A tleap script that builds the chain and sets N, CA, C and O, in Angstrom:
source leaprc.protein.ff14SB
mol = sequence {
  NMET LYS ASP GLU ASN PHE SER ILE ARG VAL
  ASP GLY ASP ILE CYS MET GLY ALA GLY TYR
  CYS TYR GLY SER TYR PRO ARG LEU PHE GLY
  GLU ASN PRO ASP GLY THR SER ALA ALA THR
  GLY PRO ALA ASP PRO GLU LEU LEU ASP ASP
  ALA THR LYS ALA SER GLN ILE CYS PRO SER
  GLY ALA ILE GLU ILE GLN ASP ARG LYS CASP
}
set mol.1.N position { 0.856 -1.188 0.000 }
set mol.1.CA position { 0.000 0.000 0.000 }
set mol.1.C position { 0.887 1.231 0.000 }
set mol.1.O position { 1.823 1.325 0.795 }
set mol.2.N position { 0.609 2.144 -0.857 }
set mol.2.CA position { 1.360 3.391 -0.884 }
set mol.2.C position { 0.874 4.278 0.257 }
set mol.2.O position { -0.317 4.308 0.565 }
set mol.3.N position { 1.805 5.001 0.884 }
set mol.3.CA position { 1.477 5.833 2.030 }
set mol.3.C position { 0.359 6.827 1.754 }
set mol.3.O position { -0.468 7.086 2.628 }
set mol.4.N position { 0.326 7.384 0.555 }
set mol.4.CA position { -0.642 8.442 0.283 }
set mol.4.C position { -2.023 7.898 -0.065 }
set mol.4.O position { -2.949 8.680 -0.278 }
set mol.5.N position { -2.182 6.598 -0.127 }
set mol.5.CA position { -3.436 6.016 -0.567 }
set mol.5.C position { -4.087 5.143 0.508 }
set mol.5.O position { -4.345 3.962 0.276 }
set mol.6.N position { -4.348 5.716 1.670 }
set mol.6.CA position { -5.028 4.926 2.682 }
set mol.6.C position { -6.062 5.773 3.412 }
set mol.6.O position { -5.999 7.002 3.435 }
set mol.7.N position { -7.007 5.067 4.000 }
set mol.7.CA position { -7.994 5.713 4.853 }
set mol.7.C position { -8.200 4.818 6.069 }
set mol.7.O position { -7.833 3.643 6.068 }
set mol.8.N position { -8.787 5.395 7.091 }
set mol.8.CA position { -9.030 4.669 8.332 }
set mol.8.C position { -10.530 4.534 8.518 }
set mol.8.O position { -11.280 5.491 8.325 }
set mol.9.N position { -10.955 3.348 8.890 }
set mol.9.CA position { -12.359 3.093 9.165 }
set mol.9.C position { -12.469 2.418 10.523 }
set mol.9.O position { -11.732 1.479 10.824 }
set mol.10.N position { -13.394 2.904 11.337 }
set mol.10.CA position { -13.692 2.264 12.614 }
set mol.10.C position { -15.077 1.645 12.493 }
set mol.10.O position { -16.049 2.343 12.206 }
set mol.11.N position { -15.170 0.352 12.709 }
set mol.11.CA position { -16.453 -0.344 12.648 }
set mol.11.C position { -17.184 -0.113 13.970 }
set mol.11.O position { -16.865 -0.715 14.995 }
set mol.12.N position { -18.157 0.764 13.914 }
set mol.12.CA position { -18.905 1.123 15.106 }
set mol.12.C position { -19.706 -0.009 15.713 }
set mol.12.O position { -20.083 0.053 16.883 }
set mol.13.N position { -19.971 -1.049 14.926 }
set mol.13.CA position { -20.719 -2.189 15.443 }
set mol.13.C position { -19.878 -3.076 16.345 }
set mol.13.O position { -20.417 -3.792 17.190 }
set mol.14.N position { -18.556 -3.035 16.173 }
set mol.14.CA position { -17.721 -3.887 17.026 }
set mol.14.C position { -16.801 -3.114 17.970 }
set mol.14.O position { -16.184 -3.711 18.852 }
set mol.15.N position { -16.702 -1.793 17.796 }
set mol.15.CA position { -15.886 -0.998 18.712 }
set mol.15.C position { -16.501 -1.073 20.103 }
set mol.15.O position { -17.700 -0.854 20.275 }
set mol.16.N position { -15.671 -1.385 21.093 }
set mol.16.CA position { -16.169 -1.509 22.463 }
set mol.16.C position { -15.795 -0.314 23.334 }
set mol.16.O position { -16.083 -0.307 24.531 }
set mol.17.N position { -15.165 0.682 22.753 }
set mol.17.CA position { -14.869 1.900 23.491 }
set mol.17.C position { -13.735 1.800 24.489 }
set mol.17.O position { -13.745 2.492 25.506 }
set mol.18.N position { -12.759 0.950 24.216 }
set mol.18.CA position { -11.620 0.816 25.130 }
set mol.18.C position { -10.811 2.109 25.203 }
set mol.18.O position { -10.239 2.425 26.247 }
set mol.19.N position { -10.759 2.856 24.104 }
set mol.19.CA position { -10.100 4.157 24.102 }
set mol.19.C position { -8.616 4.158 23.824 }
set mol.19.O position { -7.986 5.215 23.863 }
set mol.20.N position { -8.038 2.998 23.543 }
set mol.20.CA position { -6.604 2.966 23.265 }
set mol.20.C position { -6.250 3.821 22.044 }
set mol.20.O position { -5.221 4.496 22.031 }
set mol.21.N position { -7.093 3.788 21.037 }
set mol.21.CA position { -6.785 4.510 19.798 }
set mol.21.C position { -6.822 6.015 20.001 }
set mol.21.O position { -5.857 6.701 19.663 }
set mol.22.N position { -7.914 6.547 20.544 }
set mol.22.CA position { -7.972 8.005 20.694 }
set mol.22.C position { -7.124 8.491 21.849 }
set mol.22.O position { -6.744 9.661 21.880 }
set mol.23.N position { -6.821 7.633 22.791 }
set mol.23.CA position { -5.903 8.005 23.869 }
set mol.23.C position { -4.460 8.064 23.402 }
set mol.23.O position { -3.689 8.912 23.850 }
set mol.24.N position { -4.099 7.167 22.507 }
set mol.24.CA position { -2.722 7.086 22.016 }
set mol.24.C position { -2.478 7.865 20.727 }
set mol.24.O position { -1.368 8.338 20.480 }
set mol.25.N position { -3.526 7.998 19.903 }
set mol.25.CA position { -3.366 8.629 18.587 }
set mol.25.C position { -4.480 9.654 18.342 }
set mol.25.O position { -5.319 9.463 17.462 }
set mol.26.N position { -4.486 10.736 19.120 }
set mol.26.CA position { -5.571 11.727 19.003 }
set mol.26.C position { -5.594 12.479 17.671 }
set mol.26.O position { -6.601 13.103 17.336 }
set mol.27.N position { -4.520 12.428 16.922 }
set mol.27.CA position { -4.527 13.071 15.594 }
set mol.27.C position { -5.314 12.243 14.583 }
set mol.27.O position { -5.680 12.739 13.517 }
set mol.28.N position { -5.573 10.989 14.916 }
set mol.28.CA position { -6.270 10.092 13.998 }
set mol.28.C position { -7.683 9.732 14.450 }
set mol.28.O position { -8.551 9.449 13.624 }
set mol.29.N position { -7.913 9.744 15.777 }
set mol.29.CA position { -9.177 9.257 16.317 }
set mol.29.C position { -9.751 10.214 17.347 }
set mol.29.O position { -9.026 10.918 18.051 }
set mol.30.N position { -11.057 10.217 17.410 }
set mol.30.CA position { -11.761 10.981 18.427 }
set mol.30.C position { -12.743 10.067 19.135 }
set mol.30.O position { -12.983 8.937 18.710 }
set mol.31.N position { -13.307 10.575 20.223 }
set mol.31.CA position { -14.256 9.800 21.020 }
set mol.31.C position { -15.679 10.252 20.725 }
set mol.31.O position { -15.991 11.440 20.791 }
set mol.32.N position { -16.530 9.299 20.401 }
set mol.32.CA position { -17.952 9.573 20.243 }
set mol.32.C position { -18.587 9.764 21.614 }
set mol.32.O position { -17.999 9.353 22.615 }
set mol.33.N position { -19.763 10.371 21.693 }
set mol.33.CA position { -20.425 10.568 22.990 }
set mol.33.C position { -20.634 9.273 23.779 }
set mol.33.O position { -20.665 9.295 25.010 }
set mol.34.N position { -20.777 8.148 23.078 }
set mol.34.CA position { -20.984 6.873 23.778 }
set mol.34.C position { -19.669 6.180 24.153 }
set mol.34.O position { -19.682 5.061 24.665 }
set mol.35.N position { -18.534 6.845 23.899 }
set mol.35.CA position { -17.237 6.295 24.267 }
set mol.35.C position { -16.559 5.491 23.178 }
set mol.35.O position { -15.392 5.125 23.316 }
set mol.36.N position { -17.265 5.213 22.105 }
set mol.36.CA position { -16.643 4.496 21.005 }
set mol.36.C position { -15.764 5.452 20.196 }
set mol.36.O position { -15.794 6.667 20.393 }
set mol.37.N position { -14.999 4.888 19.302 }
set mol.37.CA position { -14.029 5.652 18.532 }
set mol.37.C position { -14.565 6.054 17.168 }
set mol.37.O position { -15.451 5.407 16.612 }
set mol.38.N position { -14.003 7.144 16.640 }
set mol.38.CA position { -14.300 7.582 15.282 }
set mol.38.C position { -13.018 8.107 14.664 }
set mol.38.O position { -12.247 8.808 15.319 }
set mol.39.N position { -12.791 7.770 13.410 }
set mol.39.CA position { -11.662 8.347 12.681 }
set mol.39.C position { -11.956 9.832 12.507 }
set mol.39.O position { -13.095 10.210 12.236 }
set mol.40.N position { -10.935 10.678 12.662 }
set mol.40.CA position { -11.156 12.123 12.683 }
set mol.40.C position { -11.197 12.777 11.312 }
set mol.40.O position { -11.559 13.949 11.207 }
set mol.41.N position { -10.843 12.067 10.278 }
set mol.41.CA position { -10.896 12.682 8.958 }
set mol.41.C position { -9.882 12.086 8.017 }
set mol.41.O position { -9.405 10.972 8.236 }
set mol.42.N position { -9.548 12.814 6.972 }
set mol.42.CA position { -8.586 12.281 6.003 }
set mol.42.C position { -7.275 11.913 6.678 }
set mol.42.O position { -6.754 12.666 7.500 }
set mol.43.N position { -6.759 10.771 6.328 }
set mol.43.CA position { -5.531 10.276 6.936 }
set mol.43.C position { -4.317 10.965 6.320 }
set mol.43.O position { -4.138 10.955 5.102 }
set mol.44.N position { -3.501 11.553 7.158 }
set mol.44.CA position { -2.250 12.177 6.737 }
set mol.44.C position { -1.267 11.057 6.389 }
set mol.44.O position { -1.048 10.165 7.208 }
set mol.45.N position { -0.678 11.083 5.204 }
set mol.45.CA position { 0.262 10.032 4.807 }
set mol.45.C position { 1.382 9.801 5.812 }
set mol.45.O position { 1.883 8.684 5.937 }
set mol.46.N position { 1.774 10.837 6.519 }
set mol.46.CA position { 2.846 10.697 7.508 }
set mol.46.C position { 2.407 9.897 8.725 }
set mol.46.O position { 3.244 9.501 9.536 }
set mol.47.N position { 1.109 9.655 8.865 }
set mol.47.CA position { 0.594 8.961 10.042 }
set mol.47.C position { 0.223 7.502 9.773 }
set mol.47.O position { -0.445 6.875 10.595 }
set mol.48.N position { 0.646 6.958 8.641 }
set mol.48.CA position { 0.326 5.571 8.321 }
set mol.48.C position { 0.857 4.615 9.386 }
set mol.48.O position { 0.153 3.680 9.768 }
set mol.49.N position { 2.069 4.822 9.870 }
set mol.49.CA position { 2.615 3.944 10.910 }
set mol.49.C position { 1.767 4.003 12.176 }
set mol.49.O position { 1.492 2.973 12.792 }
set mol.50.N position { 1.350 5.215 12.566 }
set mol.50.CA position { 0.505 5.350 13.755 }
set mol.50.C position { -0.844 4.680 13.543 }
set mol.50.O position { -1.364 4.041 14.458 }
set mol.51.N position { -1.413 4.815 12.363 }
set mol.51.CA position { -2.698 4.180 12.067 }
set mol.51.C position { -2.570 2.661 12.154 }
set mol.51.O position { -3.454 1.985 12.682 }
set mol.52.N position { -1.483 2.141 11.640 }
set mol.52.CA position { -1.245 0.701 11.695 }
set mol.52.C position { -1.087 0.233 13.136 }
set mol.52.O position { -1.633 -0.804 13.513 }
set mol.53.N position { -0.351 0.981 13.940 }
set mol.53.CA position { -0.185 0.626 15.351 }
set mol.53.C position { -1.521 0.657 16.081 }
set mol.53.O position { -1.802 -0.215 16.903 }
set mol.54.N position { -2.343 1.656 15.783 }
set mol.54.CA position { -3.656 1.755 16.430 }
set mol.54.C position { -4.509 0.543 16.083 }
set mol.54.O position { -5.205 0.008 16.946 }
set mol.55.N position { -4.464 0.109 14.840 }
set mol.55.CA position { -5.258 -1.060 14.454 }
set mol.55.C position { -4.762 -2.321 15.162 }
set mol.55.O position { -5.540 -3.238 15.423 }
set mol.56.N position { -3.476 -2.361 15.466 }
set mol.56.CA position { -2.911 -3.528 16.134 }
set mol.56.C position { -3.229 -3.566 17.623 }
set mol.56.O position { -3.325 -4.648 18.202 }
set mol.57.N position { -3.395 -2.396 18.259 }
set mol.57.CA position { -3.672 -2.388 19.704 }
set mol.57.C position { -5.168 -2.413 20.017 }
set mol.57.O position { -5.551 -2.541 21.179 }
set mol.58.N position { -6.002 -2.293 19.012 }
set mol.58.CA position { -7.443 -2.284 19.229 }
set mol.58.C position { -7.895 -3.664 19.707 }
set mol.58.O position { -7.766 -4.638 18.965 }
set mol.59.N position { -8.426 -3.769 20.939 }
set mol.59.CA position { -8.796 -5.085 21.461 }
set mol.59.C position { -9.975 -5.733 20.746 }
set mol.59.O position { -10.121 -6.955 20.777 }
set mol.60.N position { -10.811 -4.936 20.109 }
set mol.60.CA position { -11.957 -5.525 19.412 }
set mol.60.C position { -11.719 -5.699 17.912 }
set mol.60.O position { -12.543 -6.305 17.226 }
set mol.61.N position { -10.613 -5.182 17.396 }
set mol.61.CA position { -10.319 -5.293 15.979 }
set mol.61.C position { -11.206 -4.416 15.109 }
set mol.61.O position { -11.456 -4.741 13.948 }
set mol.62.N position { -11.681 -3.310 15.662 }
set mol.62.CA position { -12.629 -2.450 14.958 }
set mol.62.C position { -11.970 -1.492 13.963 }
set mol.62.O position { -12.660 -0.908 13.128 }
set mol.63.N position { -10.657 -1.325 14.038 }
set mol.63.CA position { -9.973 -0.346 13.179 }
set mol.63.C position { -9.429 -1.046 11.934 }
set mol.63.O position { -8.701 -2.035 12.019 }
set mol.64.N position { -9.800 -0.506 10.794 }
set mol.64.CA position { -9.332 -1.035 9.514 }
set mol.64.C position { -8.571 0.058 8.775 }
set mol.64.O position { -9.005 1.208 8.724 }
set mol.65.N position { -7.446 -0.312 8.210 }
set mol.65.CA position { -6.696 0.565 7.329 }
set mol.65.C position { -7.054 0.115 5.920 }
set mol.65.O position { -6.805 -1.028 5.538 }
set mol.66.N position { -7.631 1.016 5.163 }
set mol.66.CA position { -8.108 0.653 3.832 }
set mol.66.C position { -7.291 1.347 2.758 }
set mol.66.O position { -6.928 2.517 2.880 }
set mol.67.N position { -7.019 0.611 1.723 }
set mol.67.CA position { -6.334 1.127 0.556 }
set mol.67.C position { -7.344 1.896 -0.270 }
set mol.67.O position { -8.355 1.341 -0.702 }
set mol.68.N position { -7.070 3.186 -0.494 }
set mol.68.CA position { -7.990 4.009 -1.309 }
set mol.68.C position { -7.667 3.810 -2.762 }
set mol.68.O position { -6.507 3.855 -3.172 }
set mol.69.N position { -8.676 3.595 -3.517 }
set mol.69.CA position { -8.519 3.448 -4.973 }
set mol.69.C position { -8.814 4.783 -5.619 }
set mol.69.O position { -9.808 5.429 -5.289 }
set mol.70.N position { -7.964 5.200 -6.530 }
set mol.70.CA position { -8.180 6.465 -7.253 }
set mol.70.C position { -9.138 6.269 -8.401 }
set mol.70.O position { -9.440 7.220 -9.121 }
savepdb mol mol.pdb
quit
C-alpha cells in the first residue's frame, strides 16, 4: 500500500470503546459521545505507521486501514 493512498475506518458495530486509539493517537481518532471511537478525517500520509499501530492495539479489531482506490 502506498502511504498516500489509505484511509481509516472504525467499525462502530464492534468498537467496544476501550479508548486505546484516541488516547494514544488523538490526531487520527476521536471519542464519540458513547465512548466508542471515530476516525477524525482524512488520513495524513505521515501517520500511516501510527494508524497501523492503532489497528494492532485495538482489542476488538474495529480499526481497519483501507487502501484508497483512485
